Legacy VTK file of the C-alpha trace (Angstrom):
# vtk DataFile Version 3.0
C-alpha trace
ASCII
DATASET POLYDATA
POINTS 331 float
25.705 -39.637 -34.216
25.664 -36.803 -31.608
28.391 -36.771 -28.889
27.774 -37.593 -25.736
28.408 -34.370 -24.603
25.619 -33.050 -26.716
23.354 -35.248 -25.256
23.957 -34.290 -21.754
23.487 -30.350 -22.506
19.925 -31.941 -24.585
18.790 -33.705 -21.230
19.854 -30.650 -18.909
17.900 -28.207 -21.235
14.679 -30.842 -21.116
14.987 -31.044 -17.140
15.304 -27.457 -16.351
11.975 -26.305 -18.740
10.256 -29.628 -17.209
11.157 -28.412 -13.960
10.319 -24.728 -14.552
6.930 -25.026 -16.676
5.497 -27.454 -13.340
2.157 -25.833 -12.207
2.850 -23.897 -8.651
-0.576 -23.962 -6.251
-0.021 -20.598 -4.518
3.082 -19.560 -5.633
4.058 -16.623 -3.662
3.078 -13.526 -5.158
4.994 -10.883 -3.461
7.952 -9.890 -5.680
5.318 -8.502 -8.270
2.868 -5.748 -8.072
-0.486 -7.457 -8.528
-1.976 -4.688 -10.990
-0.386 -1.096 -10.715
0.098 0.641 -7.456
-3.143 2.971 -8.958
-5.500 0.684 -8.868
-8.877 0.646 -6.719
-7.843 -2.514 -5.083
-4.294 -1.235 -4.327
-5.688 1.892 -3.062
-5.217 3.736 0.183
-8.990 4.080 1.244
-7.793 5.705 4.980
-8.307 8.946 4.328
-11.822 8.194 2.381
-15.109 10.371 3.575
-17.613 8.067 4.428
-20.825 7.174 2.544
-23.846 9.370 4.173
-25.568 5.926 4.433
-22.789 3.953 5.915
-24.445 3.883 9.167
-27.930 2.446 7.108
-25.424 -0.199 5.108
-23.394 -1.671 8.276
-26.936 -2.264 10.770
-28.467 -3.312 7.083
-25.202 -5.697 7.262
-25.683 -5.959 10.830
-24.009 -4.287 13.559
-23.406 -7.582 15.598
-22.995 -9.830 13.289
-19.559 -11.331 12.726
-16.706 -11.406 10.563
-15.697 -14.937 9.333
-12.555 -16.159 7.698
-13.951 -17.702 4.228
-10.994 -19.673 3.756
-8.362 -22.146 5.456
-6.910 -25.431 4.539
-8.589 -27.585 1.545
-11.417 -27.848 1.472
-12.366 -23.881 2.227
-11.259 -20.886 0.254
-9.996 -20.400 -3.235
-6.552 -21.890 -4.577
-4.605 -20.233 -7.246
-2.116 -21.245 -9.453
1.510 -20.020 -11.248
2.021 -21.529 -15.050
4.797 -20.265 -16.894
4.049 -19.015 -20.482
4.829 -22.666 -22.536
1.442 -24.194 -20.332
-0.607 -25.067 -23.105
-3.588 -23.221 -23.681
-7.773 -25.209 -23.959
-10.693 -24.182 -25.449
-13.378 -23.100 -22.416
-17.042 -23.497 -23.034
-19.080 -20.908 -21.254
-22.257 -20.499 -20.213
-21.930 -16.757 -20.933
-20.289 -16.364 -23.530
-21.314 -12.926 -24.415
-19.624 -11.319 -21.203
-16.460 -14.014 -21.252
-12.351 -13.344 -22.582
-11.230 -15.952 -24.789
-8.180 -15.458 -24.961
-5.343 -12.432 -25.163
-4.007 -11.517 -28.604
-2.454 -13.861 -30.809
-2.742 -16.868 -27.904
-6.402 -18.403 -27.544
-7.814 -20.229 -24.357
-7.136 -20.806 -20.829
-3.038 -22.645 -19.211
-5.578 -24.687 -17.326
-3.275 -27.259 -15.315
-3.740 -31.347 -16.622
-3.614 -31.685 -12.887
-6.938 -29.842 -12.233
-8.515 -32.514 -13.674
-7.270 -35.125 -11.766
-6.213 -33.978 -8.687
-7.482 -31.864 -5.496
-7.111 -28.566 -4.687
-6.398 -26.540 -8.085
-10.100 -26.051 -8.061
-12.278 -24.175 -5.748
-14.384 -26.415 -3.205
-11.475 -29.694 -3.917
-12.757 -31.894 -6.237
-10.620 -33.002 -9.149
-12.639 -31.709 -12.428
-14.475 -28.920 -10.969
-17.903 -31.172 -9.491
-21.484 -30.745 -9.872
-21.942 -27.904 -7.347
-20.595 -24.203 -5.726
-18.650 -21.513 -7.677
-15.970 -24.101 -8.507
-13.226 -20.603 -9.219
-10.240 -21.567 -10.994
-7.226 -18.882 -10.870
-4.231 -19.440 -12.981
-1.083 -16.795 -13.100
1.140 -16.763 -16.373
4.192 -15.599 -14.685
6.287 -14.644 -17.817
3.449 -12.320 -19.346
2.305 -11.356 -16.189
-1.362 -12.035 -17.340
-4.053 -13.344 -15.091
-6.986 -15.603 -15.693
-10.350 -16.425 -13.365
-12.473 -18.761 -14.445
-16.267 -19.429 -12.457
-18.709 -22.200 -12.239
-15.137 -24.644 -13.833
-16.349 -28.273 -14.479
-14.614 -31.058 -17.621
-17.327 -32.251 -19.079
-16.366 -35.954 -20.199
-19.349 -36.510 -22.068
-17.929 -33.746 -24.909
-13.821 -34.296 -23.418
-13.539 -30.260 -22.885
-13.655 -27.687 -19.708
-16.657 -25.851 -19.380
-16.847 -22.433 -17.097
-19.887 -20.502 -16.378
-17.821 -17.315 -17.478
-14.558 -15.935 -17.396
-12.248 -13.395 -17.608
-8.766 -12.818 -18.103
-6.825 -9.265 -16.691
-3.120 -7.978 -17.825
-1.858 -7.278 -13.941
0.401 -4.368 -15.573
-3.223 -2.280 -15.856
-5.826 -0.709 -14.875
-8.570 -1.909 -17.604
-11.762 -2.754 -16.265
-14.346 -5.137 -17.672
-16.665 -3.249 -19.260
-19.961 -1.508 -17.959
-22.955 -4.545 -17.280
-20.965 -7.221 -17.740
-19.787 -10.338 -15.245
-15.964 -11.943 -15.194
-15.345 -14.838 -12.904
-16.585 -12.875 -10.280
-20.387 -11.676 -9.700
-19.273 -8.335 -8.857
-17.153 -8.328 -12.979
-13.721 -8.006 -10.435
-10.614 -10.062 -10.793
-10.621 -12.301 -7.543
-7.436 -13.137 -7.160
-6.406 -9.626 -6.039
-8.602 -9.326 -3.013
-7.709 -12.948 -1.563
-6.301 -13.119 2.042
-3.366 -14.849 0.691
-0.662 -17.189 3.221
2.730 -15.269 1.843
1.373 -12.041 3.081
-0.161 -12.435 6.433
3.324 -14.800 7.050
5.575 -12.243 5.019
7.904 -9.042 6.322
6.324 -6.443 4.732
2.471 -5.513 4.939
-0.368 -6.195 3.054
-1.433 -3.378 0.623
-4.287 -3.975 -1.367
-7.915 -4.720 -0.573
-9.601 -7.444 0.525
-13.342 -9.301 -1.286
-16.164 -10.039 0.728
-18.918 -10.854 0.063
-23.332 -9.936 1.888
-26.675 -11.666 1.898
-27.684 -10.115 -1.263
-26.785 -6.498 -2.838
-28.398 -3.605 -4.609
-27.047 -2.579 -8.256
-23.025 -1.861 -8.051
-20.501 1.325 -8.445
-17.288 1.875 -9.944
-15.146 -0.083 -9.674
-17.914 -3.116 -9.883
-19.277 -3.296 -13.053
-22.280 -5.882 -13.272
-25.451 -6.472 -10.683
-26.306 -9.875 -9.307
-29.668 -8.070 -7.323
-31.734 -5.714 -6.875
-32.731 -5.885 -3.071
-33.679 -2.410 -1.257
-31.128 -1.455 1.038
-28.868 -3.502 0.772
-25.093 -1.992 -0.571
-24.469 -2.137 -4.166
-21.584 -4.517 -5.631
-18.020 -2.149 -4.950
-19.485 -0.742 -2.074
-15.805 -0.687 0.258
-16.026 -0.688 3.941
-13.060 0.113 6.242
-12.119 -1.110 9.934
-11.923 1.932 12.327
-8.896 3.534 13.065
-10.186 3.658 16.979
-10.203 -0.297 16.930
-7.548 -1.235 18.762
-5.753 -4.910 17.184
-2.850 -4.892 19.801
-3.676 -7.774 21.884
-3.214 -10.127 18.060
-1.174 -12.338 16.639
1.591 -10.104 14.645
0.274 -12.277 11.081
-3.380 -11.653 12.365
-2.404 -7.469 13.229
-0.690 -7.412 9.555
-4.475 -8.363 7.582
-5.921 -5.813 10.018
-4.345 -2.995 9.204
-4.332 -3.573 6.127
-8.729 -3.907 6.753
-8.362 -0.419 8.179
-6.058 1.574 5.386
-7.427 -0.413 2.522
-10.534 -1.861 3.119
-13.028 -4.356 1.762
-14.574 -4.180 -2.050
-17.716 -5.778 -2.075
-17.393 -8.542 -4.670
-20.109 -10.970 -4.613
-23.777 -12.370 -2.504
-22.662 -14.625 0.109
-23.263 -14.904 3.819
-22.750 -11.379 5.391
-19.553 -9.697 6.168
-17.327 -13.278 5.151
-13.740 -12.856 4.397
-12.647 -14.712 1.450
-8.990 -16.450 1.129
-6.869 -18.493 -0.540
-7.286 -22.683 -0.229
-3.619 -23.263 1.561
-2.699 -26.789 3.514
-0.694 -23.764 6.381
-3.454 -22.108 7.370
-4.157 -22.247 10.838
-7.929 -22.545 11.587
-7.370 -22.164 14.828
-5.697 -18.544 14.771
-7.832 -17.202 12.597
-11.486 -17.936 13.495
-11.460 -15.946 16.773
-9.456 -13.279 15.761
-12.172 -12.862 12.832
-14.757 -13.389 14.642
-14.098 -11.009 17.548
-14.736 -8.094 15.051
-18.160 -7.407 14.529
-19.614 -4.539 11.909
-19.911 -2.037 13.777
-16.400 -2.104 13.581
-16.509 -0.920 10.273
-18.004 1.583 8.094
-18.484 2.558 4.648
-16.566 4.816 2.627
-17.928 7.427 -0.078
-19.372 4.959 -2.898
-17.572 5.159 -6.200
-14.443 7.375 -4.353
-11.458 7.282 -6.135
-12.321 6.694 -9.450
-11.209 8.968 -11.293
-10.876 8.774 -15.050
-12.263 5.073 -16.371
-10.211 3.234 -18.363
-11.415 1.629 -22.309
-12.710 -1.464 -21.797
-11.050 -4.537 -22.582
-12.243 -5.140 -25.771
-8.958 -6.752 -27.321
-8.968 -9.800 -24.583
-12.563 -11.703 -26.496
-10.716 -14.376 -28.882
-13.461 -16.692 -30.500
-12.320 -20.341 -30.871
-14.106 -21.585 -33.646
LINES 1 332
331 0 1 2 3 4 5 6 7 8 9 10 11 12 13 14 15 16 17 18 19 20 21 22 23 24 25 26 27 28 29 30 31 32 33 34 35 36 37 38 39 40 41 42 43 44 45 46 47 48 49 50 51 52 53 54 55 56 57 58 59 60 61 62 63 64 65 66 67 68 69 70 71 72 73 74 75 76 77 78 79 80 81 82 83 84 85 86 87 88 89 90 91 92 93 94 95 96 97 98 99 100 101 102 103 104 105 106 107 108 109 110 111 112 113 114 115 116 117 118 119 120 121 122 123 124 125 126 127 128 129 130 131 132 133 134 135 136 137 138 139 140 141 142 143 144 145 146 147 148 149 150 151 152 153 154 155 156 157 158 159 160 161 162 163 164 165 166 167 168 169 170 171 172 173 174 175 176 177 178 179 180 181 182 183 184 185 186 187 188 189 190 191 192 193 194 195 196 197 198 199 200 201 202 203 204 205 206 207 208 209 210 211 212 213 214 215 216 217 218 219 220 221 222 223 224 225 226 227 228 229 230 231 232 233 234 235 236 237 238 239 240 241 242 243 244 245 246 247 248 249 250 251 252 253 254 255 256 257 258 259 260 261 262 263 264 265 266 267 268 269 270 271 272 273 274 275 276 277 278 279 280 281 282 283 284 285 286 287 288 289 290 291 292 293 294 295 296 297 298 299 300 301 302 303 304 305 306 307 308 309 310 311 312 313 314 315 316 317 318 319 320 321 322 323 324 325 326 327 328 329 330
């Protein structure tokens, strides 16, 4: 029979493991670098040249178009969940199976927490199990391996007893690997979603925000680097991957400190066009701590004319090899 000391040690070990393994919604990520500093999301574009079509693109979007924060308390915005390396992986059936990732080498599946099926706040739209409409993004970070898993149109298939999704993509957060050309991701442009979100931990943190944000326009026309996928061919519209920058001349001194932090990032890192939707909608996390009475008037005070378009594809350099090693199928 085990000694009382042995039993106590075992209980403590199990308890610690359970606590550590619990998924955490919107866990702060400011202590880790999300993609290398050289990644396109983290590229300082404050000195980048303007694109010759800058004025035309801004006119197409609308010079008087208000900027809108496409996030806030539930059900607005895109949540993310952080798990540890022991989180069980489950298979996902994809609509776009030829452009989706199925796992990482040696570990197939996605680390979808059980809570995503039974509780709100885990999937975009705030419906347990995903529901039947909307983008229903589900973003998961494996904090131990520093791997990002993203799903689009996530829903629980009760008839088949499985998770289904429109598409899925997996990103090594230590790497600059880009999706293969013509491939989608969980995002229409083929980009990762998480690094382009306005996050509460950064906005109310002590440091500067050092990455671009993702935004949408009503339609698009092809794609340019760093995007890899098209979802429209509207004449005059900007392509996916277009990068806007808040003009250096825009006075932001009168805004609250947390808003100034966001707007400084808009001047230095800008906005990357990542999806079709409403013009000048900037995406952020779904977090109960957001105060839309602060966000909305501040964002709405910015107009399309406050922005300019940097040279399309600027900062591309040498493209890395596509991450073909992530396509692990589950039979």
